[in-house]
N, C-alpha and C positions, 0 to 999 in steps of 0.2 A: 956422386952428389945428386944427379937426376933421379937415380933409383931411390935414394933416401927421401927426396922430396915427394916422390910418388907414394912411398909407404906411409909417410906422415899424413899426406892428403887422404889416403885411404882410411887411416885411423880417425881422422877428423870427420870424415863422412859418416862414421858409425856413431858419432856423438848425437845426443838428443836434439841439439840445435839444428843439425842438418839432416835430421831423419826424414824431413819432407822431400829431400832430394834423392833419397836412395833409389827410388823407382826410376827417376830420371837418369841417374848415372849407371844403373845396373846394366842397361842394354848398350852402354858405350864400350864394354869389353876393354877395360884398362889393361894395357900390356906393359908390364914393368920393364921389359927389355927394350922398349921404344921410348926414349926420353922425350923426343920432339912431340910425339902424339900425346903422351901423358901430360906434358907441360901445357899444351894448348887446351886440352880438355879440362884440366884442373883450373886454368885461368877462366875459362867460360863458366865453370861451375861457381867459382867465387864471385865473378861478376854478377851472375844470376841471383845468388843469395844476397848480395849487397843491394841490388836494385829491388829485390823482393822485400827486403827489410825496409827500404825507404818508402815503399808503396803502402805500408801499414798506416791506416788512418790515425791521426792524432785525436785521442778522445776529448781533448780540450779545445779542439778547433770548432768554432760555432758553425762553420759551413757544413759540418756533418749533420746538423739538424734540418737542413733543407732537403727533404725527400722528393719534393715535386717543385714544379714551377709555380710562382705566385699567381700568375694569370690563370693557370689551370685550376687552382684552388678557388679563385673568384668565380670562374665559370661554373664550377660544380655547385657553388652556393646559389647562383642564379637559377640553375636547372632545378635544384631541390625546392626552392621557394615557389617557382612557377608551376611545379607539379602539384603542390598542396598550398594554394594561396590563403586558405581560410584557417589553417592550423595555428594554434598558439605556440609561439617559440619559447622554450624553457631552457634549452642547453646551448649556450653560446660561448662558454668558457673555453671549450676545446678549440674554437677558432682563434681566440685570443692567444692560445699557446702555439699556434702554427707560426713558426719562425719565418716561413716563406712570405706571409702577409706583412710582417714587419720589414723585411728586406724590400719588398715591393713599395711599401709606404716610404721608406727611406729614399728609394730611387725617385719617386714622384716629388718629394719635397726638395731633393737636390736639384731636380730639373726645374722646379719653380724658382729656386733661389739663384741658380747659376745660369739657367738658360740652356744647359746641355744635359743630355740624358747619360746616366752612368750605367753601363752594363753590369749585370750581376757579377760577372767574372772580374770586373775592375774594382769592386768594392774591397777596400783594404781590410786586413784581418783586425786591426785595431778598431775600425769602425764597427765591424761585426761584433766584437766583444762588448763594445759600449752599447750597441743595439740590444744585445742579449741581456745586459744589465738593466736596460730600460724596460724590456719585456718582463723580466723577473720582478722588478719594482712594481709594475702595474698589477701583476698577478698576486703579489704579496701585500698590496695595499700601501706601499711606501711611496708611491708617486704622488706628487702634489702639483696642481695646476698653477701656472704663473710664477714658477720659481725664478729668482733673479740672480742668485749667487751660486747655488749648488745644482749641477747638471749631471745627468747620467751620460748624455751624449751632447756634443756641441757641433755646430756647423764648421765646415772647413774654413770658412771665411772669418770665424771668430777666433782671433789670436790673443784675446785678452787673458792675462794671468790674474784671475780673481783672488788668489791667495796673497798677492803682493800689492793690492790696491790700498790706497790711503783711505782714511775714514771719510774724508770729504767726498771722494768719488763713490764710495759705497753708499753714503747717504743720498747722493744724487741718483744713483741707480735705483734705490729703494723708494724714492719719492717722485720720480718723474715718469712720464709715459714711455714705455718701452715697446718695441714690436714683439709679437708673439714669439715665445721661445722656440727654438728649433725642435726640441723634444716634444713640446706641446703639439706642434703641427704633425709630427709623426703619429702620435696617439690619436689625433683627430682623423687622420687618414685611415688608420686601422679601423676605428669605430665606423667611419663612413662606409668602408668596403664591406663591413659586416651588416650594417643596418639598411643600406640602400636596396639590395635585392629583396629583403623581407618586405619592405613597404612598396616598392615599385610593382610588385605582383598583386597588391591589393588596393592601390590608390584608384580613385575614381577616374573615368575617362573624360570627365568634364574639367579637369585641372590641367594646366599647360605650362606653368612657370616653374623654374628650378628643377626641371625633370629632363632626362636625356631623350633626345629625339623629338621633343615638343617645343616649338618656338613660336614667336609672334606670327610667323607666316602660317603655321598650322591653325592658329586661332582665326585668322582672316579667312582661310579656306573653309573651316567649319562653319563660320558665320554665313558665308556665301551659300553653303549647301543646306544648312538646317534652319536658318532664320528668315527665309523668304516667306512672306504672307503674315508676319507678325505686325500688329498695329501699335502696340504699346511696349515701351522699353523702360526697364528700371536699371539704371547704372549706379552701382554702389562702390564706395571706397572704404574698405575695412583695413587699409594699410597701416593704421595705427597699431594693429595687432603685431605687425612686423617690428615695431619699435621695441617691443618687449612685453612679456607676459610673466605672471607669477610662476615660480619654479614648480609649485605643486600642480598647477594646471598642465604644464608641459609634461611632467613626469606621469601624470594621470593619463594623458593621451598616449604617451609612449607605452605604458604598461597594459593598454588594451590588447596589444598583440605580442609584446615582448615581456617575459617574466623572469629573465635572467638577472640575478641580483648583482653580479659583478658589473655587467654592462650598464644597468640602470644606475648603480651607485657612481660609476665614472661620469655619466652624463649629468647626474644631479650635482656632483662636486664641481663640474665645469660651470654649471649655472649659478651655484651658490657662492663660489669663491669670488671675492670682490676684485674688480679690475682697478688698478691704481691709475688714476688720472692726475696729471700735473696741473697746477694752477696756471691760469692764463697770464703770461708774462707781458709786460709793457713792450710795445713795439719800439725797436731801436731805430734811430734815424739812419737811413741808408747813406753810406759814404761812397761817393763816386770814385771809381778807380780809373786811373789813366790807361792802364793796360790790363786786360783780363786774359789770363792764360787759358788756352783751350783744354778742356777736360779730356783726359785720356783714360779709357776704361781699363780696369784690371783684366787679367786673363780669364778669371772665372766670373766676372761681373756681367749680368745680362744686359743686353742693349735696351735702351728705352723705346717706348712705342714710337713708330714713325709718325710724321706729321699727318698723313692721310688717315691713319687709324685714330689718332687723337680727335681729328675733325669729325670722323664718323661717330665716335662715341658721344660727341656733343649732340648728335641727332637722336639719341635714345629717347623714346616716347616716355611720357609721364608714368605710365603703368610699369615701365621696366627700370626706372631710375633707382628705386629703393630696393636694397638687398639687405636682409636681416643679418644682424651680428649680435648674438646673445652671449654675454659673459666670455668665457674662454672656449666656447664651442667652435668658433671659426667656421670651417666649411660645413660643419654639422648644422649650423643655424638655418639655412634654407630648407634642409630636409626636415628639421623639427617644425618649422613653420608650416610645411605641407602636411605633416602629421597632425598638427593641431587643427588646421583648416579642412582636413579631410572629413571631419564630422559635419561641417557646413555643406560640403559637397554631397554627402550621403543624405542629409536632410532635404536638400533640394531635389535629389533624384526621387525621393519618396513623394515630394509635392508634384513632380512632373507626372508620375503614374496616377496620383490621386486626382489631379485636375483634368486629365485627358478624358474628353467626352466626344466620341466621334458622331458624325452626322451622315446618314446615308445619301442625303442630297448634295453633300459637298463633293467637289471634283477630286480632291486629294485628301489624304488622312481620314479615310472613311472605314478603316478596318478596326477591329477590336484591339489589335496590337499597335500601339503608338510608335514603336521603334522601327516598324517595317518601312523600308524606303518605298515611297510612292511618287507618282507624278513622272515627269520627264527627267530621268537620271542624267542625261547628257546636257540638260539645261536646267539645273536645279534652282537657279535664282529666279525662274519665271513661274508665276502662280496664276492659272486662269481664274476668271471671276466665277463666283459661286452664288447661290441663292441667299436669301436672308438668313436661313438656318445654316450656320457655319460650324465647323468643328472647333471645339475649344481645346487649346493646346498651349503649353508653355515650354520653353527651353532655357538652358543656362550654361554659361561658360565662366571660368575663373582664370585670370592671369595674375599670379602673385596675390596682392591684396585688393585687386579690382575685379568686380563681378559685373556681368551683363545678363539680364533676364529679358527674354522676349515673351510677350503675352498675346495670344490670338483669342480675343474675347472682349467683353466690355471693360471700361476703365475701372469700374467698381471692383472687379476681380483683381486687377492689378493693385488697387489700394488695399484690399484685404490681404493679399500676399505680402505687401510691404509691411503691414502691421505685424503679421506673424513673423517676418524676418527680423524686425526690430526686437520683438520679444525673445526670439531664439538667441540672437547675439548678446542680449542683456543677460540671459540666464546661463549661457554656455561660456562666453568669453568676458563677462563683466564689461561689455562695451556699450556705451550709451550712444545710440544713433537716433536721428530724428528724420522728419520728412525731407528736410533740405539736403541732408547727406545722401538720401535715396530718392532722387527726383524721378517722376514718371513723365516721360516725354513721348509725343506722337512721332511716328516715322516721318511725317511730312516736314518736321522741323530739322531733321538731320541729327543723327546720334554720333558723337565723336568717341571713338575707341581705338587706341593704338595709333593715333595720328591719322586715322582714316575715318571718313564720314559715311555713315550708313543712311541711305535715302531710298525713296521709292519713285519709280516712274511708271506711268501708264503707257502700255505699248499695244499695238494692234498687229500681231504677227499673222502670217498665213499658215494655217494648220492643215497638214496633209495626213490623212489616215486611210486605212483600207476598210471598206465596209463589207457587209455580207455579200458573197458572190465574187469577191476579189476586185471590186471596183474601187479605184482610188478617188477619194473625195478631197477637194481643196476648198477651204472656206476661211473667211476672215474671222479671227478670234480677237479677244480682248482680255487683258490681264495686267498684272503688276510685275514689275521687274525690280529686284533688289540690287541696288547699285552700291559698290564699295569703291569710293574715290579717295585719293590722297588729298589732305587738307593743304591748300596753298598758303593759307594764313598761318598755319602751324609751321610750315617750311620756312616762311619768311622770318618767323619768330626765332627759329633755331639758327638761321644764318646770322641774324642780328646778334644773338647771344655769342656767336663765335667771331664777331667783328668782321664778317665778310661783307656786310652792307649796312646801310642806315636808311631810316625812313620806312613807312608802311605802305602808303598809297603809291608812291613812286620810288621804289627801292633803288638806291644808288650803290654800286659795288665799291668796296673799300680795299686798298692793297693789303695783301697778307705779308707783312714785313718780316714775319718769322723765317721766311725762305729767302731773305735778302742776300745772304752770303752763299747760297747754293747756286750751282750752275743752272743754265737754262734747261739742259737735258734732264737733270735730276729733278728740278721743280716740275717740269711737265710730266715726268713719270709719276711723281707723287700725286699730282692732281688727277691723272688718268686712273690710278688705283682708287682714289676717292670717288670718282664718277662711276667706276665699275661697281663699287659697293652700293652706291645710291640707286643704280639701275636694278640691282638685285633686291634692294630693300623695297622698292615700289613695284615689284614684279607682278603682284596681284591687284594693283590699283587700276580702275577703269580708265583713268586719265594718265596712264604711265608716260606716254609720249610727251604730254604737255608739262608734267611736273619735272621730268628729267631734262627737257629742253630749257626750262627755267633755271634749274640748277647749273646746267652747262653755261648759260648766259652769265650768271653771277660769278662763277669761277673764272670764266674767260675774261670778264671785265676786271676782276680782282687781279689776275695775273698781268693783264695789260697795264694797269696802273702801277703795279710793282716794277715791271720792266721799264716803264717810262721814267720812274724815279731812279732806277738803278743805272740805266744807260743814258739818262739825260735826254730823253726824246720828247719831253714836254707834254705830249697828249697820247691818248689811246689810238687816235686815228693814225698817228705817225708809227706807232708800234704795229698796227695791223698792216700798214702799207709795206713795212720792211719784213715783218715776220709772218705775213699771210694771215688768213682768217683763223687757222688752227695753231698759230705761233710755232710752226715747225722750222722756220728759217732762222739762221743765226742772227741775232740782233747786234752783235759786235761789229759786223760789217755794215757800213752805212748803205751800201748798194744791195743789201739783201744777200741772196744766194749767189755769191761770187764764184768765179772759176777757181780761185785759190782754195776756197773751202771745199769745192768738189774734188780737187786734186788731193788735198789732205785727207778727206774722207775716204777716197779710193785707196790711199796708201795706209789707212788705219791709224793716222796720226791725229785725227780729229774725232770727237765724240758725236755720234749720230743723234739727232733730236727727233723724238716722236711728237707728232702733233696731238693736240687735244682731241679727245673722242667726242662724239655726239654733238658736233657743232651745228648740225641740221636736224630737224625733227624727223626726217625720213630715215635717219641712221639709228634712231632709238627703236629697240625691239618692241614687238606687240605685247599686249597684256596676256598673261598666262591664265586662260579660262579652263584649264584641265580640272574636271570635277574630282572632288575627294571621294574615294570609293567608300561604300558602306562598310561599317565596322573597321574603319581605318585604325591601324596600329603602327608604331615606329618599326623600322626594319629589324632592329635587334630583338624586339618582342615577337615579331612574326617568325624570325629564325628560331627563337627559343621554343615557341609553341609548336612549330613544325618538327623540331627535333624531338620534343616530348611525344608528339603524336606518332612519329615513326616507330618509336620503341614500345608502343601500345599494341598488344596482340590483337585487339579488336580491329585496329587499322589494317593489319596484314590480312585478317579474315575478310574484311570488307573489300579489299582490293582483289583478293582471290575470287570471291563470289562475283564481283563485277566483271572480271575477265572471263569467268566461266559462263556468265549470262550472255556476254557478247560473242561467245564462240571462239575466243582467242586462246583457249587452253584445252588441251586434249586430255583424256583420262590418264595416259602414260605420264604426261607432264604433271598432272595432279598427284600421281603416286610419287614421282620423284620429288616434288615440292614438299609433300608430307614427310618423306624421309629426311630431306635436307632441313626442314623446320625442326623435326624432332632432334636431329643431331646438334643443331645450333642451340636449341633450348637446353638439351642435356649437358652440353659442354659449358654453356654460358652460366647455367644456374648452379651446377655442382661440379666445378672444375677439379676439386681435390678428391672427391669420392667416386665419381663416375669415370670409368676408363673408356678409351676409344673403342676397344673391342666390344664392351657391353653395349655401347651405342649402336655399333654395326649389327650386333645380333638382334637387338630390338628392331632395327630397320628391316632386317630380313623377315622377322615375324610379321611386321606391319605389311611388308610386301606380299608375303604368302597369304595373309588374311584378305588382303584386297584382291589377290588373284582368285581366291576361292569364290568371292562374290561376283566376279566378272569372268565366268566360264566361256562367254561368247567371244572373248578376245581371240584374235588370230595368233597363229604361232609366231609370225614375224613380229607382231606387236609385243608379244611376251619376251622375245629375244631382245628387242630394243629396250624394254623396261629393265631387263637383267643387265644389259650393257650400261644403262644409266646408273643403276645401283652400284655396279663395280666402279664406275668412274667417280661416283660420290664417295665410295669407300676409300679409293686411292687418294682423293683430295683430302678427305678427313685424316 
């Protein structure tokens, strides 16, 4: 029987199905007379064929369309656009076909909705098939923004059976305000990933809102570095543009750089498709409940923002409160707003170059190039006094829909610039501005921007410099110092809005009853996080210690009143007496830090209580006066530009010539470097046509030619160069 099985197996191996295994089995030397060996070998062969058949990719599996990682595709787009920032983009449809981008967009939307990141390997096949159907619908023009009943892909949380809904529920869905559809957000993410690198490479360096790596802190540091010495300031509010613009103007701004019909039509449809808004319903009377059950979050439901984060969001300055939302664009709206306002930035950059008029008698800004950093770079906010003939100069920054223009010159020039700006906004954006919306203020009155006040102080520092002959001279100087201070009045206003205090002249803290049912340890931890964010927000304010100490006083008083009401201690003084100044002692024990609490804490049965931070002004960190470097860029842009520069052959040649001038490279090393560079370029440029042996032969010719031109080399040096060549060939 074993012999018959072996013969049958041998015949099966000759069939076309198993022809791929004949070479594998041929060297096993089947012996028909040894049934044990034949049985084990045939079993291994059949197991191999079965596993081999299982590994064949399913052509209908959408995961086979993912050739690369989605992050790698995005990185390549950033590199390509930063290499050629001025080119007009015409072909973007091939990026819309990349299934990797759709999977990455699906992961981001799921993370926003559920609060948990879904790895690519954990995405179910059914979700991939629905995602592929959505991609094909977008490519074929069958996708419609704002769909209410028919979806290509639904969220995992959406368990509604739309086919079995009643007419009343369908009418309610079609006529009331609904959150953006899950598939709409995926398409928005894909468009955002495609368009953001195109425009980030060509946006002006004067705009700072809705852009990665540019925050309100960056604006404050730019103002401290570049706005010293300006007398007149124009503060403008064009945030009405963020409320909405005509679709034709937005598409016109988009088509200045992007000429792909499919992408432009998608954005236009998102702008034109009407958003259904439900009518305002009458407010129903609230019915008091005797008992309210505590809400339990679902497994995939994201947690709400903690109390400290809600409080800090309430401190958002006026310039950062408004975020555009146009039609069905979603996260594309801030990017489109920057695309439209980029024309204003470019116009102001032209005005900066046009107005610049240097004066030789001026101490700073006396060169023909206005962008060159001059003066004391380690103390940029100080400007020494100059003569009557001063350099005329203007500067400009934009944060969202708010602009700030500094003018160093007479007020008449500022008024002329304001008039031209009003005409430009009327012609370009159909925005009617007047003199009241663009006030001109002198620096001595204080300019409010991002809840910080810009003002000027006259200082008399001791200037030390080295004269001719090496003699150090110290003399008294006089100049103006640009001061960036946090507004205490604005801070009180924000605290009052959050119900932390009442009153203006003599602010009185109010208890934060939202934390009434939380433990003392949890409440203190929440407030410490809030104080930490406040310390970071006022990092570049000159009065950082004073403003943070005031915030600590308000929060500490609010907590003391809360604890007094919660533990029935009647007054804040009683709370401080038991719980100490920083409220770190347990208030449940009337005697304060009792030995019972210490024993429980030592055994791990009691929760440790962290005291409030920054209870004294000496504990608040100092102001950060680190100057912003010239030509500052965010870290990701610097890494991109450095990556592109390293792959430029001119950079390699410059580095080699620099090393040669400094005597850090010998002729033999130069020859070896030439050989290595040729091999790298030959292999990297033409990997399929150029063989390694051809590259080595060319390297030998290059080496022989260089040796003919250097006959004065010693024999030992020639042997070293030959050894280096052989080593390079072996590595190659």
